[in-house]
C-alpha positions in Angstrom: 6.4 2.9 24.7 5.4 0.1 27.6 7.1 -2.4 25.8 9.2 -2.9 22.0 6.1 -4.6 20.7 3.8 -1.2 21.4 2.3 1.2 18.9 2.9 4.5 19.6 -0.4 6.3 21.8 -2.8 7.7 19.8 -1.6 11.4 18.8 -3.9 13.7 16.2 -2.2 15.7 13.3 -1.3 19.3 14.4 -2.0 20.5 10.5 -4.5 19.3 7.4 -4.1 20.7 4.1 -5.9 19.3 0.8 -2.6 20.7 -2.0 -3.9 20.6 -5.3 -1.6 18.3 -7.7 -3.6 18.6 -11.4 -6.6 21.0 -12.6 -8.3 17.0 -11.1 -7.2 16.3 -8.3 -6.6 17.2 -5.1 -5.0 14.5 -2.4 -5.9 15.2 1.9 -2.8 15.0 3.8 -2.3 15.8 7.1 1.1 16.0 9.8 1.6 14.7 13.6 4.5 14.6 15.8 7.7 16.7 15.8 7.0 19.6 13.6 10.6 19.9 13.5 11.4 16.3 13.6 12.7 13.4 11.2 10.1 14.0 8.3 8.6 9.8 7.6 6.3 9.7 4.7 3.9 7.1 5.7 2.4 5.7 1.9 -0.7 4.0 2.0 -1.9 0.8 0.8 -4.1 -0.3 -2.0 -3.9 1.5 -4.3 -7.1 3.1 -3.3 -6.5 2.4 1.3 -6.3 5.7 1.7 -5.0 6.3 5.2 -5.5 6.2 8.9 -5.4 7.3 12.3 -3.6 4.2 13.0 -0.9 4.7 10.6 0.4 7.3 13.0 1.0 4.9 15.2 3.9 3.4 14.0 6.2 6.9 15.0 7.5 8.5 18.3 6.1 11.3 18.0 8.3 13.0 19.8 11.1 11.7 17.1 9.5 12.0 13.5 7.4 14.9 12.0 5.2 12.7 10.5 3.4 12.6 7.0 -0.1 10.5 5.4 -1.5 12.0 2.6 -3.5 9.5 0.4 -3.6 9.5 -2.7 -5.5 10.8 -5.8 -9.0 9.1 -5.8 -8.7 7.4 -2.0 -9.5 8.7 1.5 -10.4 12.3 1.9 -8.7 13.1 -1.6 -10.9 14.3 -4.0 -13.6 13.0 -6.5 -14.0 10.1 -5.2 -12.6 6.8 -6.7 -11.5 8.6 -9.9 -9.6 6.7 -12.5 -9.2 9.9 -15.1 -4.9 10.8 -14.2 -4.4 8.3 -11.8 -1.4 5.9 -12.8 1.2 5.3 -10.7 3.8 8.5 -12.2 1.2 10.4 -10.9 1.7 9.4 -7.9 5.5 10.2 -7.7 5.1 13.6 -9.2 2.5 13.9 -6.1 4.5 12.8 -3.3 7.4 14.8 -5.0 5.0 17.7 -5.4 4.1 16.8 -1.3 7.8 17.0 -0.1 8.5 20.8 -1.8 5.0 21.8 -0.5 6.3 20.6 2.9 9.3 22.4 2.7 11.6 18.9 3.8 14.8 18.1 1.4 14.8 14.6 2.7 12.5 11.8 4.3 12.6 8.6 5.6 9.8 6.3 2.9 7.4 3.8 5.3 5.3 2.1 2.8 3.3 -1.3 3.0 2.2 -4.0 -0.5 1.1 -1.2 -2.8 2.6 1.3 -0.3 5.6 -0.8 -1.0 5.4 -0.3 -4.5 4.0 3.1 -4.5 7.5 3.2 -2.3 10.3 1.4 -4.2 8.8 3.4 -7.7 9.0 7.0 -5.7 12.6 6.1 -3.8 13.9 4.8 -7.7 12.6 8.4 -9.3 14.6 10.6 -6.6 17.4 8.8 -4.8 18.8 11.4 -3.0 16.2 12.9 -1.7 15.1 9.8 0.2 17.4 9.0 3.8 15.5 5.6 4.2 13.0 2.9 3.0 11.0 1.1 4.9 8.7 -1.7 3.0 6.9 -4.6 3.5 4.6 -7.2 2.0 6.1 -6.0 -1.1 4.3 -5.9 -4.3 5.9 -5.4 -8.2 3.0 -6.5 -9.5 4.4 -9.1 -12.0 1.5 -10.7 -13.4 2.3 -13.9 -11.6 1.9 -11.7 -8.1 -1.6 -10.6 -9.8 -2.8 -13.9 -11.1 -1.1 -15.5 -7.9 -4.0 -13.6 -5.7 -6.6 -12.8 -8.1 -6.8 -15.9 -10.7 -4.8 -18.9 -9.6 -3.0 -19.7 -6.5 -4.0 -17.9 -3.1 -7.4 -20.1 -4.3 -5.9 -23.6 -3.4 -5.1 -21.8 0.7 -9.1 -20.4 0.6 -10.7 -22.3 -1.1 -14.3 -21.6 0.6 -13.1 -17.4 0.8 -12.0 -17.4 -2.9 -15.4 -19.3 -4.2 -18.2 -16.0 -3.9 -15.1 -13.7 -5.1 -14.8 -16.2 -7.9 -19.0 -16.8 -8.6 -19.9 -13.3 -8.7 -18.5 -13.5 -11.8 -20.1 -15.5 -14.5 -18.3 -18.8 -15.5 -18.0 -17.6 -19.2 -15.5 -14.8 -17.9 -14.0 -16.9 -15.5 -11.0 -17.3 -17.8 -9.2 -14.0 -16.1 -11.4 -12.6 -13.4 -9.4 -9.4 -12.8 -10.7 -8.3 -16.6 -14.2 -9.2 -16.2 -14.3 -7.7 -12.4 -13.4 -4.2 -14.8 -15.2 -4.7 -17.3 -18.1 -4.2 -14.1 -16.0 -1.3 -11.8 -16.2 0.7 -14.6 -19.5 -0.2 -16.1 -22.3 2.8 -16.4 -24.1 -0.4 -14.2 -24.4 2.1 -10.3 -26.2 -1.1 -8.5 -23.5 -3.4 -10.7 -19.9 -1.5 -9.9 -21.0 -1.2 -6.1 -21.8 -5.4 -5.8 -18.1 -5.6 -7.5 -16.5 -4.1 -5.4 -18.2 -5.8 -2.2 -17.0 -8.5 -3.4 -13.2 -7.5 -4.6 -13.0 -5.8 -1.2 -14.1 -8.7 0.9 -11.9 -11.4 -0.4 -8.9 -9.3 -0.3 -9.5 -8.0 3.8 -10.3 -11.8 4.6 -7.3 -13.0 3.6 -4.8 -10.2 4.6 -4.5 -12.2 7.8 -3.7 -15.6 9.1 -6.4 -14.9 11.1 -9.9 -13.3 9.5 -10.2 -10.1 10.9 -13.8 -10.0 10.6 -13.3 -5.4 11.4 -11.1 -5.9 8.1 -13.4 -7.7 6.3 -16.7 -5.2 8.1 -14.4 -2.0 5.4 -15.8 -3.6 2.2 -19.3 -3.0 3.2 -18.8 0.2 3.3 -20.1 1.8 -0.1 -17.5 4.9 -0.7 -14.5 2.8 0.4 -15.3 -0.7 -1.1 -15.7 1.5 -5.1 -12.4 3.5 -3.6 -10.4 0.5 -3.0 -11.8 -2.4 -5.6 -12.0 0.6 -8.9 -8.1 1.4 -7.7 -6.4 -1.0 -7.0 -8.2 -3.3 -10.3 -7.3 0.1 -13.0 -3.8 0.0 -11.1 -3.7 -3.7 -12.1 -5.4 -3.9 -15.8 -2.5 -1.1 -16.9 0.2 -3.4 -15.6 0.4 0.0 -12.7 1.8 2.0 -15.5 5.0 0.4 -15.6 7.4 -0.3 -18.8 8.4 -3.6 -18.2 6.9 -5.3 -15.8 10.4 -6.3 -13.4 10.6 -2.2 -13.9 10.9 -2.2 -9.8 13.2 -4.7 -9.2 15.5 -3.8 -12.3 15.3 -0.7 -10.9 16.5 -1.6 -7.6 20.3 -0.4 -7.6 19.4 3.1 -7.7 18.2 1.9 -3.8 22.1 0.6 -3.4 23.0 3.9 -1.6 20.3 4.2 0.6 19.4 2.9 3.9 17.0 -0.6 3.2 14.2 -2.6 5.7 12.2 -5.3 3.9 9.9 -6.7 6.3 8.4 -9.9 5.3 5.3 -12.6 6.8 6.5 -15.8 5.5 2.7 -16.6 5.0 1.4 -13.4 3.4 -0.6 -14.9 0.9 -1.3 -11.4 -0.6 1.9 -10.9 -1.9 3.6 -14.1 -1.4 7.3 -14.3 0.1 9.1 -14.8 -3.4 8.7 -11.1 -4.8 10.5 -9.3 -1.3 12.8 -12.5 -1.7 13.9 -11.3 -5.5 14.1 -7.3 -4.1 16.1 -8.9 -0.7 19.2 -10.2 -3.4 18.9 -6.9 -5.9 19.3 -5.1 -2.8 21.2 -7.3 0.3 22.4 -4.9 2.7 18.5 -4.2 3.3 17.5 -5.8 7.2 15.9 -8.5 5.9 12.9 -9.5 8.8 10.3 -13.2 7.5 8.1 -13.0 10.3 7.9 -17.1 10.9 4.1 -16.5 12.0 2.6 -14.2 9.7 1.2 -13.1 7.1 0.3 -9.7 5.3 -1.0 -7.6 7.6 0.5 -4.9 9.9 -1.8 -5.9 12.9 -0.1 -9.0 13.4 2.2 -9.2 16.5 5.2 -9.7 14.7 5.1 -7.1 11.9 3.9 -4.6 13.5 7.4 -5.0 16.5 10.1 -5.4 12.9 8.7 -2.6 11.4 8.5 0.1 14.7 12.3 -1.8 14.7 12.6 0.0 12.0 11.7 3.0 12.4 13.9 3.9 15.9 16.7 2.8 13.9 15.7 5.1 11.5 14.8 7.7 13.8 17.8 10.1 14.5 19.0 10.0 10.7 
C-alpha cells in the first residue's frame, strides 16, 4: 500500500460459487486473495445490501483468504428479495454451512452496520469458530435504534431529506412508518412496492455519510437492488430481527470475552448512533474501541476506512 489509509489494490476472485442452503435459497460466495491465507468472512450490511468488489480491498491479499457472500435474497443470491425462510438464524446457519463447505476451521469475522448485527449473532452462536471480530457502525435492532432512524430522531437532523420518506406514506399511517412501508413492500401492487422501496432506500443512502454521496443515492434508483434492500430490511425490522429479546445481542456479548474484538464507530453516525457501540464496549471492555470523531456511518469516510484497515492488519497473522 502507498499509505496506511489506502484500500488494498483491486483484485478478482479466484473462485466463485452458489451454495444451496435450503430447498428455496442458494447463496453466492467468492474467494480472493491467498488460498492458503488467514480466512476472513465479510458480512455485508442491510440486511439486503449485498457485497461489492470494493469489499475485497479491506484485506491484504497476500495475507488473507478473503470470503465474501451475499445473504439470502441479496446481491447475486437467489431468489432475489425473497422473504420466506429468511431470518437471522437462517443466515447464521448459512455462514456456518459456508465455513464447512470451504473446509475452514476458524476465521476472522468482519461486518459493519447490519453486518455487525449478524456478525455478533454468528459469533455468539459459534464462538469456537471465530479467531477475531472486526465490527463497524454497531447496530442491534433495539426498538429505540429503529425509532431513531425510521420514525423520529434522525428526522431532526435531516428534516429536508426525511420529508420525502415520510410523505410517501399517507398522514393517517405515519404513526408507524416502518409498518406502513412493510404493507407496501409486501403488497400485491408491483408499482407501489417499487416506489416504496425507492423512497425507503433513498432515505438511508442520503444519510449514510456526513456529506451526501450522490453516487450512493443513485443506487436507490436500481429496481432490483432497492427491492432487495428495502424489502429485506423492513421484513427483519418488523420481526425484531427474530431475537428472543431486543437486547439479546448485547446480553450475550460476554460469550465473546475470550476473542479479540475491534469496534469502530463514527461519532456522527446518524444511521446507527454511537450509543449502541458504547454499550457493546461496556460489555466487552477488553475490546479495541475507536470512535472516529469526524465520520458518520460509511466505510468510505477516511477515518472509518483507516481504522478498518488497521484492524485487518492487526489480525492478519492470527
